[in-house]
MDAnalysis code that builds the backbone (N, CA, C; Angstrom):
import MDAnalysis as mda
import numpy as np

u = mda.Universe.empty(708, n_residues=236, atom_resindex=np.repeat(np.arange(236), 3), trajectory=True)
u.add_TopologyAttr("name", ["N", "CA", "C"] * 236)
u.add_TopologyAttr("resid", np.arange(1, 237))
u.add_TopologyAttr("resname", ["MET", "LYS", "ARG", "ARG", "THR", "PRO", "LEU", "PHE", "VAL", "ILE", "CYS", "SER", "SER", "ARG", "PRO", "ARG", "VAL", "GLY", "LYS", "THR", "LEU", "LEU", "ALA", "ARG", "ALA", "LEU", "ALA", "GLU", "PHE", "PHE", "ARG", "SER", "GLU", "SER", "ARG", "PRO", "VAL", "ALA", "CYS", "PHE", "ASP", "VAL", "ASN", "PRO", "ASP", "GLU", "PHE", "ALA", "LEU", "VAL", "ASP", "TYR", "LEU", "PRO", "GLY", "HIS", "THR", "ALA", "VAL", "ALA", "SER", "ILE", "ASP", "ASP", "THR", "ARG", "GLY", "GLN", "MET", "ALA", "LEU", "PHE", "ASP", "GLN", "VAL", "LEU", "THR", "PRO", "ASP", "GLN", "VAL", "PRO", "LYS", "VAL", "VAL", "ASP", "LEU", "GLY", "HIS", "THR", "VAL", "PHE", "ASP", "ARG", "PHE", "PHE", "ALA", "VAL", "ILE", "GLU", "GLU", "ILE", "GLY", "PHE", "ALA", "ASP", "GLU", "ALA", "ARG", "ARG", "ARG", "ALA", "VAL", "ALA", "PRO", "VAL", "VAL", "LEU", "PHE", "VAL", "ALA", "ASP", "GLN", "ASP", "ARG", "ARG", "SER", "ARG", "GLN", "GLY", "TYR", "GLU", "MET", "LEU", "ARG", "SER", "ARG", "HIS", "PRO", "LYS", "LEU", "ALA", "LEU", "ILE", "PRO", "VAL", "LEU", "ASN", "ASP", "ALA", "LEU", "PRO", "ASN", "ALA", "SER", "ARG", "TRP", "SER", "ASP", "GLN", "PHE", "PRO", "GLY", "THR", "ARG", "LEU", "GLY", "GLY", "ALA", "PRO", "LEU", "HIS", "VAL", "PRO", "ALA", "LEU", "SER", "PRO", "MET", "VAL", "ARG", "GLY", "VAL", "ILE", "GLU", "ARG", "PRO", "SER", "PHE", "SER", "PHE", "ALA", "ALA", "LEU", "ALA", "ALA", "THR", "PRO", "SER", "ASP", "THR", "THR", "SER", "GLU", "LEU", "PHE", "GLY", "TRP", "THR", "ARG", "ARG", "VAL", "PHE", "ILE", "GLU", "PHE", "ARG", "GLU", "LEU", "GLU", "LEU", "ARG", "MET", "LEU", "LEU", "ALA", "ASP", "LEU", "GLN", "PRO", "ALA", "LEU", "LYS", "PHE", "SER", "ALA"])
u.atoms.positions = np.array([
    [25.564, 176.289, 113.212],
    [26.093, 175.319, 114.162],
    [27.535, 175.681, 114.538],
    [27.825, 175.699, 115.825],
    [29.155, 176.026, 116.306],
    [30.093, 174.831, 116.110],
    [31.233, 175.101, 115.480],
    [32.196, 174.031, 115.228],
    [32.978, 173.700, 116.491],
    [33.398, 172.464, 116.588],
    [34.232, 172.054, 117.702],
    [35.665, 172.580, 117.515],
    [36.357, 172.740, 118.614],
    [37.746, 173.196, 118.581],
    [38.651, 172.046, 118.175],
    [39.429, 172.200, 117.108],
    [40.282, 171.084, 116.657],
    [41.532, 170.912, 117.522],
    [41.848, 169.669, 117.793],
    [43.050, 169.307, 118.548],
    [43.757, 168.195, 117.791],
    [45.012, 168.433, 117.420],
    [45.786, 167.455, 116.662],
    [46.948, 166.945, 117.518],
    [46.985, 165.653, 117.742],
    [48.093, 165.026, 118.461],
    [48.964, 164.315, 117.432],
    [50.159, 164.839, 117.205],
    [51.094, 164.252, 116.237],
    [52.011, 163.317, 116.999],
    [52.020, 162.039, 116.634],
    [52.743, 161.079, 117.456],
    [53.315, 159.932, 116.627],
    [54.170, 159.172, 117.267],
    [54.700, 157.930, 116.722],
    [55.330, 157.162, 117.875],
    [55.359, 155.861, 117.761],
    [56.062, 155.056, 118.756],
    [57.520, 154.866, 118.383],
    [57.961, 155.561, 117.332],
    [59.335, 155.443, 116.850],
    [59.944, 156.821, 116.629],
    [61.264, 156.960, 116.820],
    [61.912, 158.257, 116.595],
    [62.256, 158.481, 115.127],
    [62.501, 159.737, 114.795],
    [63.043, 160.135, 113.494],
    [62.196, 159.644, 112.310],
    [60.906, 159.929, 112.395],
    [59.996, 159.557, 111.306],
    [59.362, 160.783, 110.641],
    [59.746, 161.985, 111.074],
    [59.184, 163.199, 110.501],
    [58.036, 163.778, 111.297],
    [57.922, 163.386, 112.552],
    [56.800, 163.807, 113.384],
    [56.804, 165.318, 113.647],
    [57.947, 165.843, 114.075],
    [58.006, 167.269, 114.386],
    [57.853, 168.114, 113.128],
    [58.373, 167.650, 112.008],
    [58.184, 168.362, 110.748],
    [56.701, 168.471, 110.421],
    [55.958, 167.389, 110.628],
    [54.520, 167.411, 110.354],
    [53.814, 168.387, 111.290],
    [54.158, 168.352, 112.573],
    [53.541, 169.268, 113.534],
    [53.838, 170.715, 113.169],
    [55.061, 170.960, 112.792],
    [55.469, 172.311, 112.398],
    [54.721, 172.773, 111.152],
    [54.635, 171.916, 110.148],
    [53.937, 172.281, 108.915],
    [52.455, 172.528, 109.176],
    [51.848, 171.721, 110.049],
    [50.431, 171.907, 110.358],
    [50.206, 173.243, 111.057],
    [51.064, 173.578, 112.013],
    [50.938, 174.865, 112.693],
    [51.104, 176.015, 111.705],
    [52.050, 175.872, 110.790],
    [52.279, 176.940, 109.811],
    [51.158, 177.010, 108.771],
    [50.484, 175.914, 108.553],
    [49.303, 175.939, 107.683],
    [48.255, 176.899, 108.255],
    [48.004, 176.809, 109.553],
    [47.048, 177.728, 110.172],
    [47.561, 179.164, 110.122],
    [48.852, 179.332, 110.355],
    [49.425, 180.674, 110.297],
    [49.320, 181.262, 108.887],
    [49.465, 180.425, 107.879],
    [49.390, 180.917, 106.496],
    [48.012, 181.452, 106.163],
    [47.004, 181.029, 106.917],
    [45.634, 181.497, 106.722],
    [45.247, 182.551, 107.753],
    [46.276, 183.098, 108.418],
    [46.074, 184.156, 109.426],
    [45.150, 183.697, 110.550],
    [45.291, 182.443, 110.917],
    [44.502, 181.889, 112.012],
    [45.402, 181.646, 113.217],
    [44.898, 181.865, 114.415],
    [45.713, 181.587, 115.603],
    [45.922, 180.093, 115.769],
    [46.997, 179.710, 116.406],
    [47.281, 178.303, 116.677],
    [48.084, 178.217, 117.960],
    [47.826, 177.205, 118.754],
    [48.563, 176.976, 119.992],
    [49.241, 175.611, 119.912],
    [50.556, 175.586, 120.101],
    [51.329, 174.349, 119.974],
    [51.912, 173.951, 121.330],
    [52.113, 172.641, 121.493],
    [52.651, 172.106, 122.733],
    [53.739, 171.087, 122.394],
    [54.928, 171.345, 122.878],
    [56.090, 170.506, 122.621],
    [56.254, 169.557, 123.800],
    [55.900, 168.277, 123.589],
    [55.976, 167.278, 124.657],
    [57.042, 166.261, 124.270],
    [58.274, 166.718, 124.250],
    [59.422, 165.893, 123.877],
    [60.478, 166.003, 124.972],
    [60.393, 165.181, 126.012],
    [61.283, 165.348, 127.162],
    [62.763, 165.175, 126.849],
    [63.094, 164.421, 125.813],
    [64.505, 164.173, 125.501],
    [65.109, 165.256, 124.608],
    [64.284, 165.851, 123.771],
    [64.813, 166.810, 122.809],
    [63.688, 167.708, 122.298],
    [63.520, 168.865, 122.941],
    [62.506, 169.805, 122.470],
    [62.929, 170.330, 121.101],
    [61.992, 170.361, 120.168],
    [62.317, 170.779, 118.808],
    [61.321, 171.780, 118.249],
    [60.038, 171.518, 118.433],
    [59.022, 172.388, 117.848],
    [59.144, 173.806, 118.383],
    [59.456, 173.936, 119.653],
    [59.573, 175.262, 120.253],
    [60.719, 176.058, 119.636],
    [61.726, 175.378, 119.117],
    [62.834, 176.081, 118.479],
    [62.404, 176.730, 117.164],
    [61.456, 176.094, 116.471],
    [60.992, 176.614, 115.188],
    [59.859, 177.633, 115.340],
    [59.005, 177.418, 116.324],
    [57.843, 178.289, 116.506],
    [57.758, 178.758, 117.959],
    [58.770, 179.480, 118.425],
    [58.794, 179.855, 119.841],
    [57.638, 180.749, 120.269],
    [57.137, 181.564, 119.354],
    [56.045, 182.454, 119.705],
    [54.690, 181.790, 119.784],
    [54.614, 180.531, 119.351],
    [53.333, 179.819, 119.317],
    [53.364, 178.510, 120.106],
    [54.505, 178.192, 120.729],
    [54.691, 176.874, 121.327],
    [55.030, 176.961, 122.810],
    [54.381, 176.111, 123.595],
    [54.689, 175.967, 125.014],
    [55.299, 174.594, 125.245],
    [56.323, 174.540, 126.058],
    [56.918, 173.263, 126.444],
    [56.032, 172.643, 127.524],
    [55.672, 171.376, 127.362],
    [54.773, 170.705, 128.294],
    [55.376, 169.386, 128.758],
    [54.875, 168.891, 129.882],
    [55.370, 167.645, 130.454],
    [54.205, 166.825, 130.984],
    [54.346, 165.515, 130.909],
    [53.346, 164.630, 131.527],
    [54.014, 163.731, 132.552],
    [55.141, 164.180, 133.098],
    [55.889, 163.381, 134.064],
    [55.160, 163.257, 135.394],
    [54.330, 164.236, 135.726],
    [53.610, 164.185, 136.993],
    [52.191, 164.707, 136.795],
    [51.395, 164.582, 137.835],
    [49.988, 164.968, 137.750],
    [49.822, 166.444, 137.447],
    [50.670, 167.277, 138.037],
    [50.558, 168.713, 137.793],
    [50.778, 169.040, 136.319],
    [51.815, 168.441, 135.717],
    [52.083, 168.676, 134.307],
    [50.969, 168.167, 133.422],
    [50.427, 166.998, 133.756],
    [49.333, 166.435, 132.977],
    [48.105, 167.343, 133.018],
    [47.769, 167.829, 134.222],
    [46.593, 168.691, 134.356],
    [46.779, 169.993, 133.584],
    [47.989, 170.549, 133.646],
    [48.251, 171.800, 132.940],
    [48.088, 171.623, 131.430],
    [48.614, 170.508, 130.903],
    [48.512, 170.253, 129.466],
    [47.075, 170.000, 129.047],
    [46.391, 169.104, 129.739],
    [45.043, 168.726, 129.317],
    [44.044, 169.860, 129.498],
    [44.234, 170.692, 130.525],
    [43.346, 171.842, 130.679],
    [43.455, 172.790, 129.487],
    [44.671, 172.946, 128.970],
    [44.871, 173.855, 127.846],
    [44.346, 173.270, 126.535],
    [44.632, 171.993, 126.281],
    [44.215, 171.432, 124.994],
    [42.719, 171.153, 124.945],
    [42.064, 171.123, 126.100],
    [40.620, 170.897, 126.134],
    [39.835, 172.195, 126.301],
    [40.485, 173.319, 126.047],
    [39.796, 174.601, 126.113],
    [39.024, 174.836, 124.812],
    [37.704, 174.967, 124.871],
    [36.896, 175.125, 123.645],
    [36.865, 176.573, 123.162],
    [37.998, 177.056, 122.678],
    [38.118, 178.456, 122.290],
    [38.228, 178.664, 120.786],
    [38.007, 177.599, 120.011],
    [38.067, 177.649, 118.546],
    [39.484, 177.836, 118.002],
    [40.480, 177.847, 118.868],
    [41.874, 177.961, 118.430],
    [42.439, 176.550, 118.225],
    [42.894, 176.203, 117.012],
    [43.467, 174.878, 116.797],
    [44.664, 174.638, 117.713],
    [44.743, 173.417, 118.250],
    [45.854, 173.026, 119.103],
    [46.657, 171.940, 118.387],
    [47.986, 172.020, 118.478],
    [48.872, 171.027, 117.873],
    [49.815, 170.526, 118.956],
    [49.768, 169.223, 119.226],
    [50.636, 168.605, 120.225],
    [51.677, 167.759, 119.512],
    [52.951, 168.100, 119.717],
    [54.058, 167.295, 119.183],
    [54.512, 166.374, 120.304],
    [54.104, 165.096, 120.220],
    [54.319, 164.132, 121.300],
    [55.550, 163.279, 121.033],
    [56.522, 163.324, 121.938],
    [57.743, 162.542, 121.781],
    [57.500, 161.044, 121.886],
    [58.304, 160.260, 121.170],
    [58.087, 158.812, 121.153],
    [58.344, 158.166, 122.517],
    [59.164, 158.794, 123.345],
    [59.476, 158.201, 124.657],
    [58.313, 158.314, 125.635],
    [57.370, 159.196, 125.363],
    [56.213, 159.330, 126.247],
    [54.926, 158.882, 125.546],
    [55.074, 158.208, 124.418],
    [53.914, 157.748, 123.641],
    [53.005, 156.864, 124.497],
    [53.547, 155.809, 125.072],
    [52.729, 154.883, 125.872],
    [52.129, 155.573, 127.087],
    [52.926, 156.385, 127.749],
    [52.456, 157.067, 128.956],
    [51.301, 158.018, 128.636],
    [51.435, 158.779, 127.586],
    [50.407, 159.750, 127.219],
    [49.064, 159.068, 126.974],
    [49.077, 158.005, 126.195],
    [47.805, 157.369, 125.854],
    [47.256, 156.537, 127.007],
    [48.130, 156.101, 127.913],
    [47.638, 155.444, 129.126],
    [46.907, 156.457, 130.004],
    [47.454, 157.654, 130.097],
    [46.834, 158.694, 130.918],
    [45.486, 159.103, 130.343],
    [45.406, 159.333, 129.029],
    [44.126, 159.789, 128.480],
    [43.064, 158.691, 128.566],
    [43.506, 157.438, 128.586],
    [42.549, 156.355, 128.797],
    [42.037, 156.383, 130.231],
    [42.927, 156.644, 131.172],
    [42.565, 156.671, 132.589],
    [41.570, 157.793, 132.897],
    [41.734, 158.941, 132.264],
    [40.907, 160.103, 132.614],
    [39.665, 160.246, 131.737],
    [39.445, 159.300, 130.827],
    [38.284, 159.400, 129.947],
    [38.352, 160.613, 129.044],
    [39.520, 160.790, 128.432],
    [39.807, 161.981, 127.637],
    [38.832, 162.162, 126.479],
    [38.530, 161.102, 125.760],
    [37.666, 161.215, 124.585],
    [36.276, 161.721, 124.954],
    [35.724, 161.204, 126.041],
    [34.394, 161.646, 126.470],
    [34.420, 163.087, 126.965],
    [35.488, 163.452, 127.675],
    [35.609, 164.829, 128.154],
    [35.755, 165.801, 126.987],
    [36.520, 165.398, 125.972],
    [36.673, 166.247, 124.787],
    [35.329, 166.463, 124.110],
    [34.550, 165.423, 123.993],
    [33.231, 165.549, 123.372],
    [32.338, 166.487, 124.195],
    [32.401, 166.352, 125.515],
    [31.583, 167.203, 126.382],
    [31.956, 168.671, 126.236],
    [33.237, 168.934, 126.018],
    [33.713, 170.319, 125.916],
    [33.720, 170.843, 124.471],
    [33.187, 170.073, 123.541],
    [33.151, 170.484, 122.126],
    [34.558, 170.663, 121.553],
    [35.438, 169.724, 121.898],
    [36.786, 169.669, 121.330],
    [36.872, 168.421, 120.463],
    [37.474, 168.555, 119.289],
    [37.561, 167.444, 118.337],
    [39.006, 166.959, 118.231],
    [39.386, 165.932, 119.012],
    [40.763, 165.436, 118.934],
    [40.983, 164.517, 117.741],
    [42.114, 164.711, 117.073],
    [42.522, 163.864, 115.961],
    [43.955, 163.413, 116.237],
    [44.178, 162.115, 116.169],
    [45.514, 161.566, 116.376],
    [46.139, 161.273, 115.015],
    [47.241, 161.940, 114.714],
    [47.984, 161.700, 113.477],
    [49.203, 160.867, 113.828],
    [49.157, 159.600, 113.456],
    [50.221, 158.650, 113.799],
    [51.161, 158.492, 112.614],
    [52.403, 158.946, 112.773],
    [53.384, 158.849, 111.696],
    [53.980, 157.439, 111.714],
    [53.731, 156.694, 110.644],
    [54.082, 155.276, 110.596],
    [55.481, 155.055, 110.031],
    [56.033, 153.892, 110.346],
    [57.239, 153.432, 109.662],
    [57.246, 151.908, 109.657],
    [58.285, 151.308, 109.090],
    [58.273, 149.868, 108.836],
    [58.598, 149.014, 110.058],
    [59.067, 149.606, 111.137],
    [59.448, 148.848, 112.321],
    [58.214, 148.213, 112.972],
    [58.376, 147.028, 113.503],
    [57.247, 146.319, 114.114],
    [56.669, 147.100, 115.300],
    [57.530, 147.890, 115.999],
    [57.036, 148.678, 117.122],
    [56.075, 149.765, 116.659],
    [56.253, 150.206, 115.440],
    [55.318, 151.171, 114.873],
    [53.967, 150.504, 114.631],
    [53.979, 149.318, 114.070],
    [52.723, 148.589, 113.842],
    [52.026, 148.288, 115.167],
    [52.817, 147.914, 116.180],
    [52.235, 147.616, 117.482],
    [51.607, 148.856, 118.113],
    [52.293, 149.998, 117.972],
    [51.749, 151.233, 118.519],
    [50.451, 151.632, 117.843],
    [50.407, 151.464, 116.528],
    [49.205, 151.817, 115.781],
    [48.041, 150.897, 116.152],
    [48.317, 149.628, 116.271],
    [47.259, 148.684, 116.631],
    [46.757, 148.931, 118.045],
    [47.664, 149.337, 118.941],
    [47.240, 149.674, 120.296],
    [46.243, 150.828, 120.270],
    [46.532, 151.840, 119.474],
    [45.615, 152.975, 119.392],
    [44.276, 152.560, 118.802],
    [44.298, 151.731, 117.786],
    [43.042, 151.289, 117.165],
    [42.181, 150.489, 118.137],
    [42.806, 149.645, 118.931],
    [42.039, 148.747, 119.798],
    [41.628, 149.400, 121.112],
    [42.481, 150.246, 121.678],
    [42.216, 150.788, 123.010],
    [41.593, 152.180, 122.998],
    [41.600, 152.842, 121.842],
    [41.053, 154.197, 121.780],
    [40.095, 154.337, 120.596],
    [39.042, 153.546, 120.571],
    [38.131, 153.566, 119.420],
    [37.331, 154.861, 119.296],
    [37.273, 155.656, 120.349],
    [36.518, 156.903, 120.299],
    [37.323, 158.070, 119.744],
    [38.613, 157.846, 119.497],
    [39.453, 158.899, 118.948],
    [39.562, 158.747, 117.432],
    [39.532, 159.870, 116.737],
    [39.762, 159.848, 115.291],
    [41.252, 159.623, 115.054],
    [41.598, 158.456, 114.539],
    [42.991, 158.060, 114.320],
    [43.276, 158.018, 112.823],
    [44.343, 158.724, 112.424],
    [44.711, 158.783, 111.008],
    [46.189, 158.437, 110.858],
    [46.526, 157.417, 110.076],
    [47.943, 157.134, 109.824],
    [48.530, 158.160, 108.858],
    [49.777, 158.508, 109.082],
    [50.495, 159.422, 108.194],
    [51.625, 158.639, 107.542],
    [51.640, 158.626, 106.225],
    [52.632, 157.871, 105.469],
    [53.645, 158.845, 104.884],
    [54.867, 158.765, 105.377],
    [55.934, 159.672, 104.980],
    [56.788, 158.997, 103.914],
    [56.727, 159.502, 102.688],
    [57.473, 158.895, 101.589],
    [58.982, 159.024, 101.748],
    [59.432, 159.851, 102.693],
    [60.868, 160.003, 102.914],
    [61.468, 158.809, 103.661],
    [60.623, 157.994, 104.263],
    [61.118, 156.830, 105.002],
    [61.414, 155.685, 104.038],
    [62.393, 154.842, 104.351],
    [62.800, 153.770, 103.436],
    [61.657, 152.802, 103.108],
    [61.526, 152.485, 101.841],
    [60.585, 151.458, 101.363],
    [59.138, 151.723, 101.792],
    [58.750, 152.994, 101.847],
    [57.420, 153.334, 102.351],
    [56.302, 152.644, 101.579],
    [56.461, 152.477, 100.288],
    [55.392, 151.881, 99.487],
    [55.177, 150.403, 99.811],
    [56.170, 149.760, 100.403],
    [56.072, 148.320, 100.680],
    [55.286, 148.012, 101.943],
    [55.290, 148.912, 102.900],
    [54.617, 148.620, 104.172],
    [53.439, 149.539, 104.476],
    [53.119, 150.453, 103.574],
    [52.060, 151.426, 103.849],
    [50.696, 150.768, 104.046],
    [50.461, 149.622, 103.392],
    [49.155, 148.980, 103.520],
    [48.952, 148.353, 104.897],
    [49.997, 148.319, 105.720],
    [49.878, 147.789, 107.078],
    [49.294, 148.817, 108.044],
    [49.029, 150.021, 107.526],
    [48.458, 151.084, 108.351],
    [47.192, 151.614, 107.664],
    [46.129, 150.836, 107.697],
    [44.903, 151.254, 107.009],
    [44.216, 152.409, 107.740],
    [43.376, 153.131, 107.015],
    [42.590, 154.179, 107.634],
    [41.585, 153.594, 108.613],
    [40.984, 154.449, 109.402],
    [40.040, 154.007, 110.427],
    [38.662, 154.607, 110.180],
    [37.683, 154.087, 110.888],
    [36.299, 154.525, 110.685],
    [36.119, 156.000, 111.031],
    [36.650, 156.434, 112.149],
    [36.477, 157.829, 112.559],
    [37.471, 158.764, 111.883],
    [38.675, 158.265, 111.611],
    [39.707, 159.129, 111.039],
    [39.676, 159.221, 109.524],
    [39.393, 158.105, 108.890],
    [39.386, 158.087, 107.433],
    [40.717, 157.650, 106.852],
    [40.944, 158.005, 105.603],
    [42.111, 157.549, 104.849],
    [43.400, 158.164, 105.377],
    [44.543, 157.529, 105.091],
    [45.839, 158.064, 105.540],
    [46.165, 159.406, 104.897],
    [46.998, 160.182, 105.597],
    [47.604, 161.373, 105.029],
    [48.935, 160.985, 104.415],
    [49.293, 161.651, 103.327],
    [50.557, 161.354, 102.654],
    [51.473, 162.579, 102.685],
    [52.720, 162.339, 103.059],
    [53.727, 163.404, 103.069],
    [54.788, 163.041, 102.038],
    [54.961, 163.845, 101.000],
    [55.964, 163.518, 99.970],
    [57.378, 163.667, 100.510],
    [58.300, 163.015, 99.836],
    [59.710, 163.090, 100.226],
    [60.328, 164.394, 99.748],
    [61.404, 164.789, 100.420],
    [62.172, 165.969, 100.045],
    [63.621, 165.570, 99.786],
    [64.262, 166.255, 98.875],
    [65.674, 165.995, 98.616],
    [66.518, 166.470, 99.798],
    [67.709, 165.894, 99.991],
    [68.570, 166.315, 101.108],
    [68.858, 167.815, 101.116],
    [69.029, 168.398, 99.947],
    [69.325, 169.836, 99.895],
    [68.167, 170.657, 100.444],
    [66.946, 170.300, 100.071],
    [65.775, 171.032, 100.537],
    [65.561, 170.794, 102.030],
    [65.818, 169.583, 102.493],
    [65.694, 169.317, 103.931],
    [66.639, 170.212, 104.720],
    [67.814, 170.460, 104.169],
    [68.755, 171.353, 104.834],
    [68.207, 172.764, 104.963],
    [67.441, 173.199, 103.967],
    [66.850, 174.537, 104.002],
    [65.784, 174.636, 105.087],
    [64.885, 173.663, 105.143],
    [63.770, 173.769, 106.093],
    [64.203, 173.504, 107.525],
    [65.369, 172.925, 107.724],
    [65.850, 172.698, 109.088],
    [66.405, 173.959, 109.734],
    [66.554, 175.018, 108.972],
    [66.990, 176.288, 109.557],
    [65.847, 176.859, 110.408],
    [66.137, 177.252, 111.642],
    [65.074, 177.795, 112.500],
    [64.386, 179.016, 111.913],
    [65.066, 179.745, 111.036],
    [64.475, 180.958, 110.459],
    [63.510, 180.664, 109.314],
    [63.488, 179.423, 108.808],
    [62.640, 179.115, 107.665],
    [61.176, 179.038, 108.093],
    [60.285, 179.516, 107.231],
    [58.858, 179.510, 107.530],
    [58.068, 179.005, 106.329],
    [57.289, 177.943, 106.527],
    [56.394, 177.454, 105.474],
    [55.301, 178.477, 105.183],
    [54.818, 179.148, 106.225],
    [53.766, 180.142, 106.034],
    [54.256, 181.295, 105.166],
    [55.482, 181.748, 105.413],
    [56.036, 182.839, 104.611],
    [56.241, 182.399, 103.171],
    [56.683, 181.163, 102.981],
    [56.867, 180.651, 101.625],
    [55.542, 180.600, 100.872],
    [54.502, 180.133, 101.539],
    [53.194, 180.041, 100.891],
    [52.641, 181.419, 100.539],
    [52.970, 182.418, 101.367],
    [52.433, 183.762, 101.148],
    [53.175, 184.502, 100.046],
    [54.492, 184.324, 99.982],
    [55.298, 185.061, 99.003],
    [56.333, 184.136, 98.364],
    [55.895, 183.192, 97.544],
    [56.852, 182.258, 96.937],
    [57.747, 182.962, 95.919],
    [59.035, 182.653, 95.988],
    [59.954, 183.230, 95.004],
    [59.951, 182.422, 93.709],
    [59.531, 181.146, 93.811],
    [59.503, 180.279, 92.633],
    [58.435, 179.217, 92.847],
    [57.300, 179.352, 92.180],
    [56.198, 178.408, 92.377],
    [56.465, 177.050, 91.740],
    [57.558, 176.923, 90.994],
    [57.892, 175.632, 90.383],
    [58.934, 174.883, 91.197],
    [59.392, 175.443, 92.304],
    [60.456, 174.817, 93.081],
    [59.946, 173.577, 93.827],
    [60.858, 172.689, 94.149],
    [60.503, 171.485, 94.900],
    [59.898, 171.846, 96.251],
    [60.470, 172.832, 96.921],
    [60.004, 173.202, 98.255],
    [58.602, 173.786, 98.223],
    [58.326, 174.651, 97.253],
    [56.980, 175.212, 97.143],
    [55.973, 174.103, 96.809],
    [56.361, 173.184, 95.903],
    [55.468, 172.084, 95.550],
    [55.158, 171.197, 96.745],
    [56.181, 170.931, 97.566],
    [55.987, 170.112, 98.769],
    [55.032, 170.808, 99.723],
    [55.262, 172.091, 99.960],
    [54.421, 172.850, 100.883],
    [52.984, 172.894, 100.397],
    [52.786, 173.123, 99.127],
    [51.428, 173.167, 98.564],
    [50.738, 171.816, 98.719],
    [51.457, 170.743, 98.440],
    [50.869, 169.402, 98.550],
    [50.460, 169.095, 99.993],
    [51.337, 169.416, 100.930],
    [51.034, 169.124, 102.325],
    [49.899, 170.007, 102.843],
    [49.867, 171.259, 102.432],
    [48.775, 172.137, 102.856],
    [47.435, 171.657, 102.292],
    [47.442, 171.101, 101.093],
    [46.215, 170.524, 100.537],
    [45.743, 169.356, 101.400],
    [46.681, 168.531, 101.857],
    [46.335, 167.422, 102.750],
    [45.653, 167.956, 104.014],
    [46.174, 169.058, 104.547],
    [45.603, 169.625, 105.761],
    [44.212, 170.205, 105.499],
    [44.005, 170.818, 104.352],
    [42.671, 171.351, 104.026],
    [41.654, 170.217, 103.909],
    [42.085, 169.127, 103.295],
    [41.187, 167.980, 103.184],
    [40.896, 167.385, 104.554],
    [41.886, 167.420, 105.440],
    [41.677, 166.934, 106.799],
    [40.638, 167.797, 107.513],
    [40.719, 169.087, 107.337],
    [39.728, 169.971, 107.951],
    [38.327, 169.712, 107.395],
    [38.247, 169.409, 106.112],
    [36.952, 169.088, 105.524],
    [36.370, 167.820, 106.142],
    [37.220, 166.837, 106.391],
    [36.754, 165.623, 107.074],
    [36.152, 165.968, 108.434],
    [36.849, 166.824, 109.166],
    [36.378, 167.191, 110.496],
    [35.061, 167.956, 110.413],
    [34.945, 168.830, 109.412],
    [33.706, 169.579, 109.235],
    [32.544, 168.639, 108.921],
    [32.781, 167.663, 108.054],
    [31.733, 166.704, 107.719],
    [31.339, 165.877, 108.936],
    [32.335, 165.545, 109.777],
    [32.034, 164.793, 110.992],
    [31.143, 165.605, 111.921],
    [31.373, 166.934, 111.975],
    [30.532, 167.800, 112.803],
    [29.121, 167.919, 112.240],
    [29.023, 167.870, 110.905],
    [27.713, 168.064, 110.264],
    [26.863, 166.796, 110.244],
    [27.473, 165.638, 110.386],
    [26.735, 164.383, 110.255],
    [25.530, 164.275, 111.175],
    [25.645, 164.617, 112.482],
    [24.452, 164.507, 113.326],
    [23.303, 165.381, 112.850],
    [23.623, 166.616, 112.385],
    [22.561, 167.502, 111.893],
    [21.947, 166.977, 110.610],
    [22.795, 166.403, 109.748],
    [22.285, 165.861, 108.488],
    [21.364, 164.666, 108.739],
    [21.709, 163.828, 109.697],
    [20.865, 162.673, 110.020],
    [19.529, 163.137, 110.589],
    [19.580, 164.199, 111.421],
    [18.352, 164.695, 112.028],
    [17.416, 165.273, 110.966],
    [17.997, 166.037, 110.022],
    [17.164, 166.662, 108.986],
    [16.585, 165.645, 108.016],
    [17.300, 164.502, 107.834],
    [16.793, 163.462, 106.956],
    [15.593, 162.744, 107.570],
])
């Protein structure tokens, strides 16, 4: 059975929640396995992902119809290459309004593309409102909350972002110390290179990378099981 092409939309209705870090780590997860990946930086106020992965990232816009068509044509290409979209919080509402208008979920299914929305949560009420909007207005999309332990009081509000039927349980991103965050913010730093040739497998940074990559492998397994379910039901 031919697998669907994975498409990951990393988003939040709030700034500074670790969204671009997650998109970057996910792209580098594929690179660490010598797999191609195509990234799209949709942050009109401050492009960031392209600075870290310039050879794998295209700057995209949804300000007009031409930009929207260019982006959606690329992310809906069924070429088996994983796509990662880093969506800025200022275009969060606009992006999901557009995909609702064009019947994006049905078109993705027709083209054998598997979109997954990774919503990075935080304690602000606007974050809860954004998540609930996605749950209610986009039931055909696999929606997964991402709980970032680096955000204040994450354990107190995490239960306000439950998993969904199509997406499953939340993803967890462990916190990093300020010193380590300073290291990974360097444009020259690579998670893929660290995973391939670690200088210290007991270091905080290696442990963080390993934990997050495990989360991504489990996410891929979820997607594989979702692809297999129709065949399993038929054989039963």
